[in-house]
C-alpha positions in Angstrom: -3.4 -14.0 18.7 0.1 -15.4 18.8 2.4 -14.2 21.6 5.3 -11.9 21.0 8.3 -13.5 22.7 11.3 -11.3 23.5 13.4 -9.6 21.0 14.3 -12.3 18.5 12.4 -12.9 15.3 9.8 -15.6 15.5 7.8 -17.2 12.6 5.1 -19.8 12.7 2.0 -20.5 10.6 3.0 -17.5 8.4 3.1 -14.9 11.3 6.4 -13.1 11.8 7.3 -11.1 14.9 10.3 -9.1 14.2 11.5 -6.2 16.3 14.8 -5.5 14.6 15.6 -3.0 11.9 18.0 -3.2 9.0 18.9 0.2 7.5 17.1 3.4 6.7 17.0 4.9 3.3 17.4 8.3 1.8 15.6 9.4 -1.4 16.5 12.1 -3.8 13.9 14.6 -4.9 11.7 13.0 -7.6 8.7 15.2 -8.3 5.5 13.5 -9.4 3.5 14.1 -12.6 -0.3 14.6 -12.2 -2.2 12.3 -14.5 -5.9 11.3 -15.0 -7.3 7.9 -15.9 -10.6 6.0 -15.5 -11.4 3.8 -12.6 -12.6 0.3 -13.5 -16.0 1.4 -11.9 -16.7 2.8 -15.4 -17.8 6.2 -14.0 -15.0 7.9 -12.1 -12.1 9.8 -13.6 -9.3 9.4 -11.1 -6.3 11.6 -10.4 -2.9 10.0 -9.9 0.6 11.2 -9.2 3.4 9.4 -11.1 7.0 9.2 -9.7 9.5 8.1 -12.4 13.1 6.8 -12.3 15.6 8.8 -14.3 16.0 6.0 -16.9 12.3 5.2 -17.4 12.2 7.3 -20.6 14.6 4.9 -22.4 13.5 1.5 -20.9 10.4 -0.2 -19.7 10.5 -0.8 -15.9 8.4 -2.4 -13.2 5.7 -0.3 -11.5 3.9 0.1 -8.2 0.3 1.3 -7.6 0.0 3.0 -4.2 -3.4 3.3 -2.3 -3.7 6.0 0.4 -5.4 5.6 3.7 -8.5 7.2 5.3 -6.7 10.6 5.6 -6.4 10.8 1.8 -3.5 11.6 -0.4 -2.6 15.0 0.9 -1.0 16.6 3.9 -3.2 17.7 6.8 -1.5 21.1 6.2 -2.7 21.3 2.6 -5.2 24.0 3.6 -7.5 23.5 0.6 -4.6 23.3 -1.9 -4.5 19.8 -3.3 -1.9 18.9 -5.8 1.5 17.3 -6.1 3.1 19.9 -3.8 0.8 19.0 -0.9 0.9 15.3 -1.0 1.6 13.9 2.4 5.2 13.2 3.6 4.6 9.5 3.6 3.4 9.4 0.0 6.2 11.6 -1.2 8.7 9.4 0.6 7.4 6.1 -0.8 7.0 7.5 -4.3 10.6 8.7 -4.4 11.7 5.5 -2.7 10.3 3.4 -5.5 11.4 5.7 -8.3 15.0 5.8 -6.9 15.0 2.0 -7.1 14.0 1.8 -10.7 10.2 1.6 -10.5 7.4 3.8 -11.9 5.1 4.5 -8.9 1.6 6.0 -9.1 -0.3 7.2 -6.1 -4.1 7.0 -6.7 -6.2 9.8 -5.3 -9.4 7.9 -4.8 -10.9 10.3 -2.3 -10.1 13.6 -4.0 -11.3 12.3 -7.3 -14.7 11.9 -5.7 -14.9 15.2 -3.9 -13.2 14.3 -0.5 -9.6 15.5 -0.9 -9.3 16.3 2.8 -9.8 12.6 3.7 -11.5 11.6 7.0 -10.7 11.8 10.6 -10.3 8.8 12.9 -13.5 7.4 14.2 -15.4 8.5 11.1 -15.6 5.0 9.5 -19.4 4.5 9.9 -20.1 7.9 8.3 -18.0 7.6 5.2 -19.9 7.5 1.9 -20.5 4.2 0.2 -18.8 5.5 -3.0 -15.5 5.1 -1.1 -16.1 1.5 0.0 -12.7 -0.1 0.4 -14.0 -3.6 -0.4 -16.3 -3.0 -3.4 -15.1 0.4 -4.9 -11.5 1.1 -4.2 -10.3 -2.2 -5.7 -11.8 -0.9 -9.0 -9.6 2.2 -8.6 -6.5 -0.1 -8.2 -7.4 -2.0 -11.4 -8.0 1.3 -13.2 -4.4 2.3 -12.2 -3.2 -1.1 -13.3 -4.7 -0.6 -16.7 -3.3 3.0 -16.9 0.2 1.8 -16.2 -0.2 -1.0 -18.7 -0.8 1.7 -21.4 2.4 3.6 -20.6 5.5 3.1 -22.8 7.8 3.2 -19.8 6.2 0.4 -17.8 7.0 -3.3 -18.1 3.7 -5.1 -18.6 3.0 -7.9 -16.1 5.5 -6.5 -13.6 3.2 -4.3 -11.5 2.8 -4.5 -7.7 0.3 -3.0 -5.3 0.9 -1.2 -2.0 -1.6 0.4 0.4 -1.9 1.9 3.9 -4.7 1.5 6.4 -8.0 1.9 4.5 -6.0 1.6 1.3 -4.4 -1.6 2.6 -7.8 -3.0 3.2 -8.5 -2.2 -0.4 -5.3 -4.1 -1.3 -6.5 -7.2 0.4 -9.9 -7.0 -1.3 -8.2 -6.3 -4.6 -6.0 -9.3 -4.4 -9.0 -11.5 -3.6 -10.7 -10.2 -6.8 -8.9 -12.1 -9.7 -9.5 -9.3 -12.2 -11.5 -6.2 -12.9 -15.0 -6.5 -14.3 -15.2 -8.1 -17.7 -15.7 -4.7 -19.4 -12.4 -3.4 -18.1 -9.0 -4.1 -19.4 -7.6 -7.4 -18.3 -4.6 -7.7 -16.0 -3.4 -8.7 -12.6 -1.0 -7.5 -10.0 2.1 -9.6 -9.5 2.5 -9.0 -5.8 1.1 -6.8 -3.0 2.0 -5.3 0.4 -0.6 -4.0 2.9 0.5 -1.7 5.7 -1.7 -1.9 8.8 -5.0 -2.7 7.2 -8.3 -2.8 8.8 -9.1 -6.5 8.5 -12.8 -6.7 9.1 -13.3 -6.0 5.4 -17.0 -5.2 5.9 -17.7 -8.9 6.8 -17.0 -10.0 3.2 -14.1 -12.4 4.0 -15.0 -14.1 7.3 -13.5 -17.3 6.0 -10.4 -15.6 4.8 -9.1 -14.3 1.5 -7.4 -16.4 -1.1 -5.1 -13.9 -3.0 -4.2 -14.8 -6.5 -0.6 -13.5 -6.0 1.7 -13.2 -2.9 0.6 -10.7 -0.2 2.5 -9.5 2.8 0.9 -7.6 5.7 3.1 -5.3 7.8 1.6 -4.1 11.1 2.6 -2.9 14.6 1.3 -4.9 17.5 0.5 -1.7 19.4 -1.7 -0.4 16.6 -4.3 1.9 18.2 -6.5 2.3 15.2 -7.0 -1.2 13.7 -6.8 -4.6 15.3 -3.6 -6.6 14.8 -5.4 -9.6 16.4 -8.1 -9.5 13.7 -5.5 -9.3 11.0 -3.6 -12.3 12.4 -6.8 -14.3 12.4 -7.6 -13.2 8.8 -4.1 -14.3 7.7 -4.4 -17.6 9.4 -7.7 -18.4 7.8 -6.5 -17.2 4.5 -3.4 -19.5 4.7 -5.7 -22.4 5.6 -7.4 -21.8 2.3 -4.1 -22.0 0.5 -3.4 -18.3 0.2 0.2 -17.1 -0.1 -0.1 -14.4 2.6 1.9 -13.7 5.7 1.9 -11.0 8.4 4.8 -9.3 10.1 4.1 -7.9 13.5 6.4 -5.2 14.9 6.5 -5.1 18.7 5.6 -1.7 20.1 4.9 -0.1 16.7 1.8 1.9 16.2 -0.5 2.7 13.3 1.2 4.8 10.7 4.6 3.6 11.9 6.2 4.4 8.6 5.0 8.0 8.6 8.3 10.0 8.4 6.9 12.9 10.5 8.3 13.7 13.9 5.3 12.6 15.8 5.5 8.9 14.7 9.3 8.8 14.4 9.7 10.0 18.0 8.5 6.4 19.0 11.5 4.1 18.9 9.6 1.0 17.8 8.2 2.9 14.9 11.7 3.9 13.8 12.8 0.2 13.8 9.6 -0.9 12.1 9.8 1.7 9.4 13.4 0.8 8.5 12.7 -2.9 8.4 9.4 -2.5 6.4 11.1 -0.4 3.7 13.8 -2.9 3.3 11.3 -5.8 3.4 9.0 -4.2 0.8 11.9 -3.5 -1.5 13.2 -7.1 -1.3 9.7 -8.5 -1.8 8.9 -6.4 -4.8 12.4 -7.0 -6.2 11.9 -10.8 -6.0 8.6 -10.7 -7.9 8.8 -7.6 -10.1 12.5 -7.3 -11.0 14.0 -3.9 -11.2 15.9 -3.5 -8.0 18.1 -0.5 -8.7 19.6 0.6 -5.3 21.0 4.1 -5.3 20.1 4.9 -1.7 22.3 4.0 1.3 
């Protein structure tokens, strides 16, 4: 793994080490709409939560599909009540973030739709059911959401990005290595993708690297205690060697879930810096490839 040298930004062979932050953002309340749509697995009806900008009713706008991590879509305090009101703080924050910037954003509940709304604890990876496989199943959920968004009158076709966290970020990497959904599903591709702290083993399916069909950026803390930054750097290096447009940003001292707005994660100074930079970086990246780019937050 490449060394992290001091406090200045460093970039070589597609790996960025950047400790600095830019600015934080504040989102207005934008409450999501619960929708249902089929996964491209041809058997699962998925639940999703749609965050919309105020002008989406009168104009087509770009969109973002959001894929949750192993803890699921909902707050740990949901206490058996799983709906829009109990979505986790992070998912609420990001959905509002995108809506306030002119995007339609949909959070896909891939676990709850299959009977596991509470998600899974850390160290449970080997015991999770195969029907939640992040390499073979969850990408089909992403393509189901892509098809759903393509059917909406407020979404600009061909201008849809993909974002995921942890297990959902692993699904993002696998999705972007899969040029399209199965032939019996609606056609379409994502324009761009961002993966927050993915697990990069990917069940051994991409040992030679991935070759994403569109630009991908991986954002990760170098102090991640749940997944291996070293493994992700290696995956990105191998993927770039295959010609993939993929880069990784490493944040010194930042942990897993560094963008979680809760007090526990934001009490860690490197996480505060990483969160602020990652939100700005994701916005600029999606703006470049998807358009939109309304900026009402300061």
